[in-house]
C-alpha positions, -999 to 999 in steps of 0.1 A, spaced: 811 587 193 798 555 181 786 549 146 759 524 138 758 509 104 730 488 87 742 459 67 716 443 42 718 406 42 716 387 8 680 376 17 668 412 26 685 427 -4 668 400 -27 636 407 -12 637 444 -15 648 439 -53 620 417 -59 593 440 -43 607 470 -62 606 449 -96 570 438 -89 559 473 -79 575 488 -109 559 463 -132 524 468 -118 528 506 -119 543 508 -155 521 480 -167 489 502 -161 500 532 -180 487 535 -215 513 528 -242 510 565 -256 523 576 -221 553 555 -218 580 577 -233 569 609 -216 565 591 -183 599 575 -185 614 606 -201 601 629 -173 613 606 -145 649 610 -151 655 619 -115 645 584 -105 677 571 -123 698 595 -102 685 577 -71 697 545 -88 731 561 -91 731 570 -55 724 535 -45 750 521 -66 775 545 -53 764 536 -17 770 499 -27 803 507 -41 815 527 -11 805 499 13 820 471 -8 847 450 9 856 425 -17 867 430 -53 836 413 -66 814 437 -47 836 467 -59 832 452 -96 793 450 -91 791 485 -76 812 500 -103 790 484 -130 759 496 -111 772 530 -111 783 528 -147 748 513 -159 729 539 -138 748 569 -151 741 555 -186 706 550 -179 703 587 -167 720 601 -197 701 580 -221 667 593 -205 679 629 -211 690 620 -247 655 606 -252 638 636 -237 657 660 -259 648 639 -291 612 639 -280 612 677 -274 628 683 -309 597 666 -324 575 692 -311 596 722 -324 582 739 -354 600 732 -388 617 760 -403 612 745 -442 597 770 -465 570 758 -488 569 764 -525 
């Protein structure tokens, strides 16, 4: 059985990155300011996709530089995902009723 692998050249990877950055900017730029935190907190699954992509880059790394970049990608993606859940938790705490007694 023959396996076919797809390799991204630097120019194609740069093009995909620029396209994703432009698309993200355009989408987020049109969201009202009041919705930014709920929107970003509610989309924590997207950070998981970033981690999967960084893991794929790390697994396919052949040089120490590529391995370092993949490792930091996984590290930053995981931190971003964890931070998103922390923000969501803090935001939900704001909506819980207070137990303070008046008087």
